Each structure stands twice: as C-alpha cells, then as structure tokens.
C-alpha positions as CSV (number, residue, x, y, z in Angstrom):
1,M,-0.5,-24.7,-12.7
2,K,-0.6,-23.2,-9.2
3,R,0.4,-19.6,-9.0
4,T,2.9,-18.3,-6.6
5,P,1.4,-15.9,-4.0
6,K,2.2,-12.3,-4.4
7,A,3.2,-12.1,-0.8
8,L,6.1,-14.4,-1.5
9,Y,7.5,-12.0,-4.1
10,R,7.1,-9.1,-1.7
11,L,9.0,-11.0,1.0
12,L,11.7,-11.8,-1.6
13,F,12.0,-8.1,-2.4
14,V,12.4,-7.2,1.3
15,A,15.0,-9.9,1.7
16,S,16.9,-8.6,-1.3
17,V,17.0,-5.1,0.1
18,L,18.2,-6.4,3.4
19,L,20.9,-8.4,1.7
20,V,22.2,-5.5,-0.3
21,W,22.1,-3.3,2.8
22,W,24.1,-6.0,4.8
23,L,26.7,-6.2,2.0
24,A,27.0,-2.4,1.9
25,S,27.4,-2.0,5.7
26,T,29.8,-4.9,6.2
27,V,31.8,-5.2,3.0
28,L,31.6,-2.2,0.8
29,F,31.2,0.8,3.1
30,P,31.5,-0.5,6.7
31,T,32.6,2.9,8.1
32,V,29.7,4.9,6.4
33,I,26.6,2.7,6.2
34,P,25.1,1.7,9.6
35,T,24.6,-2.0,10.2
36,V,21.2,-3.7,9.7
37,G,21.0,-4.9,13.3
38,G,21.8,-1.5,14.9
39,T,19.4,0.4,12.6
40,L,16.6,-2.1,13.3
41,R,17.1,-1.7,17.0
42,T,16.7,2.1,16.5
43,V,13.5,1.3,14.5
44,W,12.2,-0.8,17.4
45,E,12.9,2.0,19.9
46,L,10.9,4.4,17.7
47,L,8.0,2.1,17.3
48,T,7.8,1.3,21.0
49,G,8.1,4.9,22.0
50,T,5.7,7.9,21.6
51,Q,7.9,10.4,19.7
52,F,7.4,8.7,16.3
53,Y,3.6,8.5,16.6
54,Q,3.4,12.1,17.7
55,Q,5.4,13.4,14.8
56,L,3.7,11.0,12.4
57,W,0.3,12.3,13.4
58,V,1.4,15.9,12.7
59,T,2.7,14.8,9.3
60,T,-0.4,12.8,8.5
61,Q,-2.8,15.7,9.3
62,R,-0.9,17.9,6.8
63,V,-1.1,15.2,4.2
64,L,-4.8,14.5,4.6
65,L,-5.8,18.2,4.6
66,G,-3.6,19.0,1.6
67,F,-4.7,15.9,-0.3
68,A,-8.4,16.6,0.4
69,I,-8.2,20.1,-1.0
70,A,-6.2,18.9,-4.0
71,F,-8.6,16.0,-4.7
72,V,-11.7,18.2,-4.6
73,A,-10.0,20.8,-6.8
74,G,-8.6,18.2,-9.2
75,L,-12.0,16.4,-9.4
76,A,-13.8,19.6,-10.3
77,I,-11.2,20.9,-12.7
78,G,-10.5,17.5,-14.4
79,T,-14.2,16.8,-14.9
80,A,-14.8,20.2,-16.4
81,M,-11.7,19.9,-18.7
82,G,-13.0,16.5,-19.9
83,R,-16.4,17.9,-20.8
84,S,-15.6,21.3,-22.1
85,K,-13.0,22.3,-24.8
86,A,-13.0,25.9,-23.4
87,V,-12.2,24.8,-19.9
88,E,-9.6,22.4,-21.2
89,A,-7.8,25.2,-23.1
90,F,-8.0,27.5,-20.1
91,F,-6.4,25.1,-17.7
92,E,-4.0,23.3,-20.1
93,M,-1.1,25.6,-19.3
94,F,-1.7,25.2,-15.6
95,I,-1.4,21.4,-16.0
96,V,1.8,21.6,-18.0
97,I,3.4,23.9,-15.5
98,G,2.1,22.0,-12.5
99,T,3.3,18.6,-13.6
100,S,6.8,19.8,-14.6
101,Q,7.6,22.5,-12.0
102,P,10.3,21.7,-9.3
103,G,8.5,21.0,-6.1
104,L,11.5,22.2,-4.1
105,F,11.4,25.7,-5.7
106,V,7.6,26.0,-5.2
107,S,7.8,24.9,-1.6
108,M,10.5,27.5,-0.9
109,I,8.5,30.3,-2.5
110,F,5.3,29.3,-0.6
111,L,7.0,28.9,2.7
112,V,8.7,32.3,2.4
113,A,5.6,34.1,1.2
114,L,3.1,32.5,3.6
115,G,5.3,31.9,6.6
116,L,6.7,28.8,8.2
117,S,3.5,27.2,9.5
118,S,1.3,24.1,9.1
119,V,-1.2,26.2,7.1
120,S,1.5,27.1,4.6
121,A,2.5,23.4,4.3
122,V,-1.1,22.4,3.6
123,I,-1.5,25.1,1.0
124,T,1.7,24.1,-0.7
125,L,0.8,20.4,-0.7
126,A,-2.6,21.2,-2.2
127,Y,-1.1,23.3,-4.9
128,L,1.6,20.7,-5.8
129,A,-0.9,17.7,-5.9
130,T,-3.7,19.4,-7.7
131,P,-2.2,19.2,-11.2
132,I,-1.3,15.5,-10.8
133,I,-4.8,14.6,-9.6
134,T,-6.4,16.8,-12.3
135,V,-4.6,14.9,-15.1
136,S,-6.0,11.5,-14.0
137,I,-9.6,12.8,-13.7
138,W,-9.3,14.8,-17.0
139,Q,-8.2,11.7,-19.0
140,G,-11.0,9.7,-17.4
141,A,-13.6,12.3,-18.1
142,K,-12.5,12.5,-21.8
143,R,-13.1,8.7,-22.2
144,M,-16.6,8.8,-20.7
145,D,-19.3,7.3,-22.9
146,V,-21.6,10.2,-23.9
147,N,-24.2,7.9,-25.3
148,L,-24.9,6.5,-21.8
149,E,-25.8,10.0,-20.6
150,E,-28.0,10.6,-23.6
151,V,-29.9,7.4,-22.9
152,A,-30.3,8.3,-19.2
153,T,-31.6,11.7,-20.3
154,V,-34.1,10.1,-22.7
155,F,-35.4,7.9,-19.9
156,G,-35.9,11.0,-17.7
157,Y,-33.3,10.3,-15.1
158,S,-32.6,13.3,-12.8
159,R,-29.2,15.0,-12.8
160,V,-28.3,13.5,-9.4
161,T,-29.3,10.0,-10.7
162,R,-27.2,10.5,-13.8
163,I,-24.2,11.6,-11.8
164,R,-24.5,8.6,-9.4
165,H,-25.2,5.8,-11.9
166,V,-23.6,7.1,-15.1
167,V,-20.8,9.5,-14.4
168,M,-19.4,8.2,-11.1
169,P,-19.0,4.6,-12.2
170,Q,-17.0,5.7,-15.2
171,L,-14.8,8.0,-13.1
172,A,-14.2,5.4,-10.4
173,A,-11.0,4.0,-12.0
174,P,-9.4,7.4,-12.8
175,A,-10.5,8.7,-9.4
176,L,-8.8,5.8,-7.7
177,S,-5.7,6.4,-9.7
178,A,-5.8,10.0,-8.7
179,V,-6.0,9.0,-5.0
180,R,-3.0,6.8,-5.3
181,T,-0.8,9.3,-7.3
182,G,-2.0,12.3,-5.2
183,L,-1.2,10.6,-1.9
184,G,2.1,9.5,-3.3
185,I,3.0,13.1,-4.2
186,T,1.8,14.6,-0.9
187,W,3.7,11.9,1.2
188,K,6.9,12.9,-0.7
189,Y,6.5,16.6,-0.6
190,V,5.3,16.9,3.0
191,V,8.6,15.5,4.3
192,M,10.5,17.9,2.1
193,I,8.5,20.8,3.3
194,E,9.0,19.9,6.9
195,M,12.7,19.5,6.3
196,L,12.9,23.0,4.8
197,G,11.6,25.1,7.7
198,L,9.0,23.6,10.0
199,T,9.6,22.6,13.6
200,D,7.7,19.3,13.8
201,G,6.8,16.3,11.7
202,V,8.7,13.3,10.4
203,G,10.6,15.5,7.9
204,Y,11.8,17.8,10.7
205,E,13.1,14.8,12.7
206,V,14.9,13.4,9.7
207,A,16.5,16.8,9.1
208,R,17.5,17.1,12.7
209,S,19.2,13.7,12.7
210,F,21.0,14.6,9.5
211,Q,22.3,17.8,11.0
212,L,23.7,15.8,13.9
213,F,25.3,13.3,11.5
214,Q,23.2,10.5,12.8
215,L,22.7,8.4,9.7
216,Q,21.4,5.5,11.6
217,S,18.6,7.6,13.0
218,V,17.9,9.0,9.6
219,I,17.4,5.6,8.1
220,A,15.4,4.4,11.1
221,W,12.9,7.3,10.7
222,T,12.7,6.7,7.0
223,I,12.0,3.0,7.5
224,C,9.2,3.7,10.0
225,F,7.7,6.4,7.8
226,L,7.8,4.2,4.7
227,T,6.3,1.3,6.6
228,F,3.3,3.5,7.5
229,V,2.9,4.5,3.9
230,L,2.9,0.9,2.8
231,L,0.2,0.1,5.4
232,V,-2.0,2.9,4.1
233,E,-1.5,1.5,0.5
234,Y,-2.2,-2.2,1.3
235,L,-4.7,-1.9,4.1
236,V,-6.7,1.2,3.0
237,I,-6.4,2.0,-0.6
238,R,-6.3,-1.6,-1.9
239,T,-9.3,-2.5,0.3
240,I,-11.2,0.4,-1.3
241,E,-10.0,-0.7,-4.7
242,R,-11.3,-4.3,-4.2
243,R,-14.7,-3.0,-3.1
244,I,-15.0,-0.6,-6.0
245,Y,-14.2,-3.3,-8.5
246,A,-16.1,-6.1,-6.8
247,W,-18.7,-5.9,-9.6
248,R,-16.1,-6.9,-12.1
249,D,-15.3,-10.1,-10.2
250,R,-19.0,-10.9,-10.0
251,A,-19.4,-10.3,-13.7
252,A,-16.4,-12.4,-14.5
253,G,-17.8,-15.2,-12.4
254,A,-21.1,-15.0,-14.2
255,L,-19.4,-15.2,-17.6
256,Q,-17.4,-18.2,-16.5
257,A,-20.4,-20.0,-15.0
258,P,-21.6,-21.6,-18.3
259,D,-18.2,-23.0,-19.0
260,T,-18.1,-24.5,-15.5
261,L,-21.6,-26.0,-16.0
262,A,-20.5,-27.5,-19.3
263,E,-17.4,-29.1,-17.7
264,D,-19.6,-30.6,-15.0
265,A,-22.0,-31.9,-17.5
266,S,-19.2,-33.4,-19.5
267,L,-17.8,-35.2,-16.4
268,V,-21.3,-36.6,-15.6
269,A,-21.7,-37.8,-19.2
270,N,-18.2,-39.5,-19.2
271,A,-19.0,-41.2,-15.9
C-alpha cells in the first residue's frame, strides 16, 4: 500500500489553520481578528523589505550565542552527571530548579541585575537553556554501554579514539534531541526578553506593534518569525539528523538484502 507523503499532511495542517483563521476573522470575531488577506499582505511587505531581516539577524545572533554557551555547558555537565554519582547529586537540584523555574521571572531578574543589553540577553538565554540541554545529555550518558568502553580500553585505544568512536556515537541521539529542545527554548525566550526591555530584535518589534494596537502587524511579525524557525528545523536540523543516522538506513538495507535476494530467486524459480 502506497504511503501518503508527509508533505501532504503538513499542507493540510496549514490549510486547517488558515480555515480556522478565516472563520474567526469573518464570522466569529470580525471586529477583532484581522483578515487573512490583509495580514498576508503585511507579511509580504515585511518579507520584501529590509526591516524584518535586520531585526531577525539581531535576534538570531542572540539565539546562536546563548544556545552555543548552553550546549557546551549542558554537554559537559550532562556527560559528567551520567558518569559520576557525585556530580549527579551535586547538580540534581540545579536541574530541578532550572526545568521548573518561570522563565519570565528569571529574565526580569537578569535584565535588571545585568542591564538592558544584548550581553544580558545572551547570558539569560544560556542560563535558561542549560538545564534543558543537560537533561537530554544526562539521560543519554546514563544509558551508555560501559562494556564497549572496557573493550576499547583492552584493545589499547587512546582516550581520543574512545571518545570519537565509542562515546560520541552513543551520545549522538541525545545530543540531537538537546539541540532541538535547546533551540526551541532559546527561540521562545529570546522574543520574550526582547519584549521586556531591549530596543531591537523581533520581540521588540512585536511589542511595539502591540503597544500601538496593531494586531495585524503583530500577527505578521509572528508569522515571519515562525516561518524562519520552521526553515531552520526542516532545512538545517533535519538535514543534520539524516546524515547522523545515515548508518542506520545502510544497516537496515543490509539486513533487508537477503530477503530481497530470496524474493528474486523465488520469482526466477517460478518463471
């Protein structure tokens, strides 16, 4: 049975959202919700101008810097927690607090303490994303096969070789999960931080439009921003994911090869 392409389901989802939006703007709340056509025209103006890209670049820089710091810290802490009970006990409370604390409260404290600047925003993003990334790496490190490391040690592999060929392949899946969740957290929080007190970035533009009661502009900026986030997910992260897991497809193909040969032999025999 032929499978339906995933792209079709994604198009159906977008169509469903547009349908609900059209009903809300024309039937349910015509005086409140801006129309689909008018909002999409504003989206087109943003995409064909320069303002959106300038503000998006400012926001993206903050996200990349904050995420990079958080990923390095999460990778180091999570790996150490997975391999040492003492380190795990030491950082356990940090993980519990970090994964449950209100991001808005933390952002306000950091911005007031450190000042309303891009540096403060990056530090805040790094702090908020580190516990989330650490959890993914920690759980992956706990599930690592210790026997493989012992075998590598017996065969005299160097520490660098063990890390490259034993540790890193086992941490690939949790690291990729950490990238996806970490970026998701930073994308969400950076807009909130920019709305709180910064003077540039996508969040600042959304807050400014809100203060002017321009809901259509708020939705247009949101659509443009979410479109960029989706492009990063589907064009960058998923491309990396396919390359990382390419070995599984090759292995699956190798396992299926005998069955395919058997089927071909059966067809030849029946002929």
